[in-house]
N, C-alpha and C positions, 0 to 999 in steps of 0.2 A: 300223416295226421288228418283225421276227418274234420270237416267243418262243424259237425254236431258237437265235438268235444271242445270247441273254442268259445263257448258261452255267447254266441251271437244271438240276436233277437229272433224269436220264432218266425216273424214275417220275413226276415232276411233269409233265414234257413229255408223257408218255403219257396222263395224265389230261386235260390240256388238248386233246390231239388228239381224244380220245373226245368231249369236250364241244363240239368244233367251233371252238375258239379257236386262231388262228394268229398274228394281229397284235396287238401290244401297243398300248394307248392311250398318249397322251402322258405321263400321270402314271406309268404302269407302266414305260415306257421310260426315264424319268428317275430313278425311285426304286429299281428292282430292282438295277441294277449296284452302286451304293454299299452297298445293304443286304446283298448277297452278300459284300461285302468286310468287313462287320462295323462299318460306320460309323453314327453316329447321323444321323437324318434329321429335318428340319423341313419338312413339306410342307403347302402350302395348296391345297386342291382341293375343289370342290363335289361333292355327291352325284351319282351316275350317271356318274362319270368313270373308274370301275374301280379306285378306291383300295383296296378290300378285297383284291383280288388283288395289288395293289402291295406290301402288307406280308405277306400270307399265303404267297405263292409262295416268296420267299426264306427265310421261317421254316420252311416244310415242306422245302425243299431242305436246310437245315441239319440238320433232324432225320433225313432220309433218308441224308445223307452221314455222319453221326456218331450211329448208334443207341446209346442208353444206357438202362440200367435205373435209373430214378430211384426214390427211396424213395416210400412212400405219401404222397399229398397234397403232392408237391413237383413242380410243373410246370416244364417247360423254357421254355415260351412262355406269356406272360400277355397277353391282349387285354382292355382296358377299353373299354366302350361306354356311352353315356348312357342308353339305353332298352332295354327287354326285347326289343322288335321288332328293333332293330339287332343286339343280341347273338345272337338266334336266327338272324338272317340270316348272321352271321359263322360261327356253329357249323355251319350247313348248308354254307357254302363250304368249311370245313375238311374235312368228310366228302367233299365232291365233288372237291376238288383232291387229297385224299390217299387216294382210293379204291384205289390200288394199293400203298399203304404200310400198315404196321402202326402206325397212329398212334392213340393214345387221347385222346379229347376229352371235356371236361365243360363244361356250361353252368351257371353259378352266377348266377342272377338272382332279383330279388324277385318275389313273387307266385306262386312255385312251391313245392311241398311240400318241407320239409326232408329228409324220409326219402329221397327219390330222390337229392338232392344229397349226402347223407351216404354213400350207397352208392357214388356216383362218387368221392368224395374218399377213400374207404377203399382205393383201388387206385392203382397207379403211373400217373402222368399225363404226357402230352406237352404238351397244349394245354388251357388253361383260358380260357374266354370269360366275362366277368363284368360285372355292373353294380357300381359302387363300393360302394353301401350294403350289399348282401348279402355282398360279398366281405369287407368290414370286419367284418361279424358273424362269419363263419367264422374270420377271422384272429384276432379277439380271443378266440375260444373254443379256439384252438390246433388247429384242424382243417386248417390250411394252413401249409406251409413255403415262403415265397417267397425264401428265401436262395439257392436253386439256379436262379432264373429267369435264362435266358440272353438272352431277347428280351422286352422290354416294349413293348407297342403301346398308344398312347392314340389311339383313334379318335373323331373328333368331339370333340376336347378343348375347343373353345370352348363347345360345348353343355353339357358336363359342368360347366364353370365357371358357366355361366348357371343351371344347376339347383342350384347350391350345394354341389357336391362337391369344392371346392378343398381343404378340410382332409382329406377322405378320400383324395384323390389323393396329397397330401403324405405321409400315413401309409403308404399302399401302396408308394410309391416308396422310402420309407425302409426298409421291410421287405425290399425286393429287394436282391440282391447288388450291390456297387459296380462289378463288372466287366461288368455287363449292357450290352446294346445297346438303345437307346431310339429308337423310331420314333414321332414325334408328327405326327398328321394333324389339320388344322383348316381350317375354311372361311374364317375371318377371322383376321387377325393384328394385333390392336390392341395398345395399350400394355400392358394387363394380360396378354394372351396371350404377348407377347414376354418379359415378366418371368418367367412360368412356364417358358417354353422355355429361358431363360438359366440357370435353376436346375437343370433336369432334364437338359439335353443337354450333351454334350461335343464341341465343334468340329463342329457338325452340318453336313451337306450340305443346302443350301437347294434345295427343289423347289417350283415355283410353276406353277399352271395358271390362265390368265386366266379370270375369270368370264364374259367375253363369249364366249370360245371354248367354255366348257363348256355354254353354253345356246344355241349356234349352231343346233342342230337342233330347237329349240323355237320355234314361232310364238307370239308373245305378242299378245293382243288386250285392249283396254280398253273397257269399257261403263260409261258414266256413268249413274247412277240418281238418282231423287229421294227415295226412301224405301225402307223394308224391303219393303213390298208390291210395289214395282217390281222389286226384286231377286228376289222369289219368282216373279213372272210370267216374268222372264227365265230363271230356273232351270227352270221348268216347260216353257218353250219348248225349251230345249236338251235336257232330259231326254227329251222326246218326239221329238227329232230322230234320224233314222237315221244321222247323221254320227258320233254318239258311240257308241263300242263299250263300253269300260269307263271310268269316270271317278271321280275322287276329288274330293269337294266339301269344302273346308276352311272351317270356321266358327270363331268366337272362343271359345265356351264349350261345356262338356259338355252343358248343358241345351239349347242350340241344336242340338247334334248329335242328341240324342234326338228333339227336336221336329221338326226338318226331315226326319229319316229316317222318322219316323212319317207325316208328311204326304205324303212321296213314296210310301210304301207304300200309303196310302189312295187315291192317284191311280193305282195300278196298276203302279208301277215296282218293280223288284227292288232294294231299298235296305236298308242296315243302318248303324247308327252304330258308331263306334270311338273310344274315349276312355279316359282314365286311370282312371276309376272302375269300369271293367269288370274282371271277374276274368280272369286270364291265360288260363284255359281258353276263355272266351268270345271273347277277342280272337284267339286262335289259330284258333278255328273260323271267325270272320268272315273272317280273311285267307285261310284255306283255301277258303272258299266264293267269295271274290273270284277266286282263281286258277283254280278249276274253272268259273267262269261262272255259278254259282248266284246270285251277287250282281253287279249291273251298276253300281250307284251306291253308293259308300262315302262316308258323311258323317263326317268326322273332324276332330279337333282337331290341334294341332301335335305331339302325342305320336306321331302316325303319320308325320310328315314325314321323319323320319330313320331309318325302319326298315322301310318297305314296299319289297319288291323283286318287283314283278309286271311282267313284260316287256311285256304287251299293254295297258297303260294308254294310251288314246288322248288323253284330256283331263284336265286339272287345272282345277278351277273354284274361284277364290277368292271365295266368297260374302262373307266378311269378309277384308279385307286384314290381313296380319300387322303387328305394330308395328315390326318391324325388317326391313331389306332382306335381311339374311342368311337369315332364316326364309323369305322369299319365294323366294330362290334354291333352298333345299332343298325347298320345296313343289313348285315347277314341275319340279324334278329327278325327280319320281316318274314323269314321262312323258319320252319321247325318250331312253330308256336304251339303252346299248350300241350307239350309232350309229343307232338308230331315230329317227323323227320324231315330234313330238307337238305339241299345242296347249294353251296356257294361257290361260284366260279369267279376267278380273278384273272384278268388279262394284264400282264405286267411287261411294260417296256423297259429298255435299258436304263432310262432315267428314274424309274420307279422302284428299283431293286432295294434301295435304302429304306423305302417305306415298308416293304415286306419284312425286313429285319426288325423294324420298330413294332410292327403288328405282332410278330411272333414273340418278341420279348414281353409285350403287353398282355397277350393272352396265354403266355407260357405254353404254347402249342406250336409244333412244327407243321407247316402246310405242305402237303405232298405235291410234287411237280408232275403234271400230266401232259401228254401230247395227243394231237389228233392226227391219225395217219393222213399223209398228204399235205398237212398244214404245220409241219414241224418248223421250229424257228431255225433260220440259217445261222451258221457260226458267225460271231461278231468279227468283222474284218478289222485287222489292225492296220492303221495307217502308217506306212513307212515313209519318212521324209526323204526326198532325193538328196544324194550326196552333193554338198556344195551349196545347197539352197539355204539362204538365211532364215532363221526362225525368229518370228516376231512374237513376243510373249506379252501377256497383259501386264500393265504397269510400267512398261518401258516406253520412253519417248518415241514417237513415230519417226521412222527412218533410222533407228539405231538397232541393227540386228544383233541377236545373241551371238557371241563369238564362238565359232567352231574351230577347234585346234586342228581338225583333220581336213580343213578346207583345201581342196587340191590346188587352188591358185593363190593361196595366201602368200603375200610377200613377193610375188613374181612381177607384178606390174608396178611401175614407178609411182602410180597414184596410191598404192597400198603401203607405201613406206611407213614404218612405225615411228611414233613419237616417243619422246622420253617418258619415263614412268610418271613424271609429275603431271602430264597432261591426260592421264587415264581417268575416265569417269566411272568405269566398272572394272572389277578385277579381270584382267586378261583381255579387256576390250579397249583398244586405243581410240582416241577421238579422231574423227576424219580430218585429213590434212587438206588444206586448200590447194586445188590443182594449179599447176604452173601454167603461165600464159603461153599462147602460141605465137607465131610470127607476126600476127596482126595485133598483138597486144590484148587479145581477149582470152578468157579462160577456156580450157578444153571442155567441150560438151555442155556449156552452160551460157546463158545470156548474162552479160554484165548487168549488175543491179546498181542503179544510180539513185542515190537519195535526193529527192527533190527538196530544195531549200525553201523555207517558208519566209515570207517577208517579215522583217523586224519592225519595231516601232518607228525607226528612222525612215523606213520606206513607205509608211502609210501616207496616202494622200499625194505622193509625188507623181509627176507624169511619167509615162513610159519611157520617154526619151531621156529622162534624167538618170534612170537606172542603166540605160544602154550607153551612157557616156556621151550623149549628144549635147548640143549647145543651144540655149534659147536665143532666139533672134527677135 
């Protein structure tokens, strides 16, 4: 479906024509018409499907059709995003799609200086793009008036709930006007998300884009590994390959991001880390260097999975698999954007195989297993316990081995004599018998344990000779 057939404002269509966009994606074609009619929308769509334009284009058309001079710090459109990167991406889209309009836009995110944000909030505003934490800060200090919000957008709402912003979202929604239009976009719609949507939306139009459809342009490959060193050798192989143009390598922790990026740099690759502990200025510089090609390999945590919009990412490498299938979909969505093709590589250790099954169930796709010649995974060795060795299992008291019926020396030593059934603590496992004393009156193989007597009340204050049986003179 073409954008020209969606009844968007001519100034918005002019910007789309300059940008080279003519055909709407499935989520845009389904969400824009009801949004232009002022209806609430509940949309489930993964990243890379064009959902940012799906809520921005109707909002900008509304502003262009009904220009108004709002008071200072009172925006007409409010967009909430979970991360600074995603909020920055939305702000850039506002400027791009509204380049032929007189639209004022402010980005209110954490990690940025207050002075610049206060300067923006001291002027009339059309659009505010914010992260919940910093917006609540300004709202509590009386710097924002959300009572005039006409359109409220919750982008990546499931991610905001995962990050603990549920109470902040409730407070922000309560501060907005009751006649607002609410557009909620989420990647997953579980029971918790459905409850939030029921409280915030009024008779919403349901828009859904299948996960399998959203990742159809991304080739997914699976590489089994034996250990972390095996993963590192695979990464070095692909980093040196001419097949990879720009790639994002996802790891589990911030420390791993710094370490792996440093190791890649020492190997001669253009690499840099990206994670939440970095200052916003440094994060912006890294993303800009990735766009310009100064950085070829970006080693990132999941903080970047929902905020990077770089069109020429050829590969996504999951060095560590994410704990949820939803995060996996958003990771691989960094490649194959806007109809382009991409490749997602996942390195899977023995402990991560269960995560792969969850991902395949979630995406309803089977991921093909690949190998690299010379770096094939070794067969998993099965540990055989030596005969006669006791097996200590979790949950058993220390020192009580699991009974083996085939123990070669069972019952041969006098110390292994069995007790009556009444003394058994576990089925088939007799309680250890106290060893017999030797000729010196001491137990075999153990030091005698003597309980020290504590002085009673009668002994307190008495002289030492009194306890020893002496006589006072």
